C-alpha positions in Angstrom: -0.3 -0.4 0.1 0.6 4.2 -0.5 1.4 6.2 2.4 -2.0 6.5 1.1 -5.0 5.2 3.0 -6.1 3.7 -0.2 -4.1 2.2 -3.5 -5.6 4.0 -6.1 -3.4 2.3 -9.0 -5.0 -0.7 -7.8 -7.8 0.0 -7.6 -8.0 0.9 -11.5 -6.2 -2.6 -12.0 -8.9 -4.5 -9.9 -11.5 -3.0 -11.1 -10.7 -3.9 -14.2 -13.6 -5.1 -16.8 -16.1 -2.6 -14.2 -17.3 0.4 -14.8 -15.5 2.1 -12.2 -12.2 1.5 -13.2 -9.9 4.5 -14.1 -12.6 6.6 -12.8 -11.7 6.2 -8.7 -11.5 9.7 -7.4 -9.1 9.8 -3.7 -9.3 12.7 -1.7 -7.3 12.8 2.3 -10.2 15.1 3.3 -13.9 16.8 2.2 -17.4 17.8 3.3 -19.1 15.5 1.7 -18.3 12.2 -1.2 -21.6 12.6 -2.5 -21.6 16.7 -3.1 -18.4 15.8 -5.1 -20.0 12.9 -7.1 -22.9 15.5 -7.4 -20.7 18.5 -9.1 -18.9 16.4 -11.0 -22.1 14.9 -12.4 -23.1 17.6 -13.5 -19.9 18.9 -15.1 -20.5 16.0 -16.9 -18.1 13.1 -15.1 -19.4 9.9 -16.8 -20.4 7.3 -15.6 -19.2 5.2 -12.8 -17.3 8.0 -11.4 -15.8 7.1 -8.2 -15.5 9.4 -4.9 -14.2 8.1 -1.5 -12.5 10.2 1.0 -9.8 8.7 4.1 -12.7 11.4 5.8 -15.0 14.0 5.8 -16.8 17.0 7.7 -20.2 16.6 6.5 -20.9 13.6 5.4 -24.2 13.6 5.0 -26.7 11.0 6.0 -30.9 10.6 5.9 -33.2 13.6 6.2 -31.1 15.8 8.3 -28.3 13.3 9.7 -24.8 14.1 9.9 -22.0 10.3 9.4 -19.7 10.0 11.7 -17.0 10.0 9.3 -13.2 10.4 11.3 -10.1 9.6 9.0 -8.7 6.0 8.7 -11.9 4.2 10.0 -14.7 3.9 7.8 -15.7 3.3 4.2 -17.2 6.6 2.8 -17.6 6.8 -1.2 -20.2 8.1 -3.4 -20.9 6.2 -6.9 -22.0 8.9 -10.3 -24.5 6.5 -12.0 -26.4 7.6 -15.5 -29.0 4.4 -15.4 -31.3 3.8 -18.3 -34.1 4.2 -15.0 -37.2 5.8 -14.5 -37.4 8.2 -11.4 -40.3 6.4 -10.4 -37.5 3.2 -9.8 -35.2 5.3 -8.4 -35.9 3.8 -4.8 -34.6 0.2 -6.2 -31.5 2.1 -6.1 -31.0 2.1 -2.7 -32.4 -1.0 -1.8 -29.9 -2.8 -5.3 -27.0 -1.2 -2.9 -27.8 -2.8 0.6 -27.6 -6.1 -1.2 -24.3 -5.0 -3.2 -22.8 -3.7 1.0 -24.4 -6.9 1.8 -22.4 -9.3 -0.6 -19.4 -7.6 -0.2 -19.1 -7.6 3.4 -20.1 -11.5 3.5 -17.2 -12.3 0.9 -14.2 -9.9 2.4 -15.2 -9.4 6.0 -16.8 -13.5 7.2 -20.3 -10.8 8.3 -23.4 -11.6 7.5 -25.5 -8.0 7.9 -28.8 -7.3 8.4 -30.7 -4.7 6.3 -33.2 -2.5 7.3 -35.8 -0.9 5.0 -34.7 1.3 2.6 -31.1 1.8 3.6 -29.5 1.3 6.8 -26.6 -1.4 6.8 -27.1 -3.6 10.9 -25.8 -5.7 13.0 -27.5 -7.3 15.8 -29.5 -4.5 15.1 -27.3 -2.1 15.9 -26.3 0.4 12.6 -23.1 -0.7 11.2 -23.3 1.3 7.4 -26.0 3.7 5.0 -26.6 4.6 2.0 -28.0 8.2 0.3 -29.2 8.0 -3.7 -29.0 11.7 -4.7 -30.6 12.3 -8.3 -31.5 14.2 -11.4 -34.8 14.0 -13.5 -35.0 14.6 -16.7 -38.1 16.3 -18.2 -39.1 13.7 -19.5 -39.3 11.3 -16.6 -36.1 9.6 -17.2 -32.5 9.8 -14.2 -30.2 12.2 -15.6 -28.0 10.8 -12.6 -28.0 9.4 -9.6 -25.5 9.4 -7.1 -25.1 6.9 -4.2 -23.3 7.8 -1.2 -22.0 4.9 1.2 -20.7 4.5 4.3 -19.4 1.8 6.3 -18.3 1.7 9.9 -15.0 -0.6 9.6 -12.2 0.0 11.9 -13.4 1.9 14.9 -12.7 0.5 18.0 -15.8 2.8 19.6 -18.4 5.1 18.5 -19.8 8.5 20.4 -21.6 8.1 23.3 -24.8 9.6 21.7 -24.4 6.7 19.0 -23.1 3.9 21.0 -26.5 2.6 21.8 -27.6 2.2 17.8 -24.4 2.2 16.1 -21.0 -0.1 15.2 -18.3 -1.7 13.1 -16.9 -4.1 11.9 -14.1 -4.4 14.6 -17.2 -4.1 17.1 -18.7 -6.9 16.4 -16.8 -9.5 15.6 -12.9 -7.7 16.7 -11.5 -7.8 13.3 -9.0 -5.5 11.4 -10.6 -5.8 8.2 -8.4 -3.8 5.1 -11.1 -1.1 3.6 -9.3 -1.2 0.3 -10.1 -5.5 -0.2 -13.5 -4.1 1.3 -13.9 -1.0 -1.4 -12.9 -3.6 -4.4 -15.8 -6.1 -3.3 -18.3 -3.3 -2.5 -17.5 -1.2 -6.2 -18.0 -4.7 -8.4 -21.1 -6.1 -7.1 -22.5 -2.1 -6.9 -21.6 -2.9 -10.5 -22.7 -6.2 -10.8 -26.4 -5.2 -9.3 -27.1 -1.8 -11.3 -26.5 -3.7 -14.3 -28.8 -5.8 -13.5 -31.5 -3.6 -12.8 -31.3 -1.9 -15.6 -32.2 -5.7 -17.4 -35.6 -6.8 -18.5 -37.8 -7.6 -15.7 -35.2 -7.1 -13.3 -37.3 -5.2 -10.8 -39.2 -8.3 -9.4 -36.4 -10.1 -8.7 -35.0 -7.8 -7.1 -37.6 -7.8 -4.8 -37.9 -11.1 -4.1 -34.0 -10.4 -3.2 -34.5 -7.6 -0.8 -37.3 -10.0 1.4 -35.2 -12.5 1.5 -31.8 -10.7 2.6 -34.0 -8.3 5.3 -34.9 -9.8 8.4 -36.8 -6.3 8.2 -39.8 -6.6 5.3 -42.1 -9.1 6.3 -42.9 -10.4 10.0 -41.6 -7.4 11.8 -43.0 -5.4 14.3 -42.3 -1.9 13.9 -43.3 2.3 14.5 -42.8 4.3 11.6 -42.1 8.0 11.4 -44.2 9.0 9.2 -47.7 10.2 8.7 -47.4 11.8 12.8 -46.2 8.2 13.6 -48.1 4.5 13.6 -47.4 0.8 14.6 -47.8 -2.3 12.7 -46.3 -5.4 11.6 -44.2 -5.5 7.9 -46.2 -7.2 5.3 -43.6 -6.8 2.3 -43.1 -4.2 -0.2 -45.1 -2.9 -3.0 -43.4 -3.1 -7.3 -42.2 0.2 -6.6 -39.9 -0.7 -3.9 -41.7 0.7 -0.1 -42.3 -0.8 2.4 -45.7 -2.3 3.4 -46.5 -2.4 7.1 -50.4 -4.0 8.6 -51.8 -1.6 11.0 -54.7 -2.8 13.4 -56.7 0.3 10.9 -55.8 -1.5 8.4 -52.6 -2.0 5.4 -51.0 1.9 4.3 -47.5 1.9 2.9 -43.6 3.3 3.5 -42.9 5.8 1.1 -39.4 7.7 3.5 -39.9 7.5 7.3 -38.2 5.9 9.4 -38.9 2.4 10.4 -37.7 0.8 14.1 -37.8 -2.0 15.3 -40.6 -2.8 19.2 
């Protein structure tokens, strides 16, 4: 490895044959990799461009949340795609990214994570990673571009007090000293495969079936949903668009954007 946390030349070789080969950009520190990727998208950067930081000062999570991003410990990256997808299918990108992260972590770290709909990576009910997809839409309703931000807690030996009860890292969960470059390569290869599949015909139904099989949160889990004033119920699968269905005492509900928490 070079003095930098990632060997970029080796990354380009390891990613040969994918959209990401030759398109990886490393930053020692930035405010947010998603901000970098969005600016690059607007400037015409090619699909598959990857923006990695060793540290973020204002990493963005879902809603108004920030992502804890100390130097040297986590994997913080954003990937720019220009997928052949309608904007109405954008949620499927988040679900596909969750599957890619689950596969990559299992193959590179030997840990099987859970996925909390739509974008949280979980170990034993604690969050170890998150996904944030930000999109731009053509007047035709097609996606102009999608920026997929991914943060994974890898080497953290402790977390801030306010996060310790709800978050974890691969190291805290399993005690290993995990190689971030190995995880990064596995993640980008899996993501490349998932996005290609998603763009192919008749792929949405198969994706939803695989997501349901990969997540304990999709069916049969009692949850509280922070949406429309808040409500509780039992998860009952996914809609054809990828939204979470919840059976409440008052009848079925479709979760559009609210946070889902176990009861």
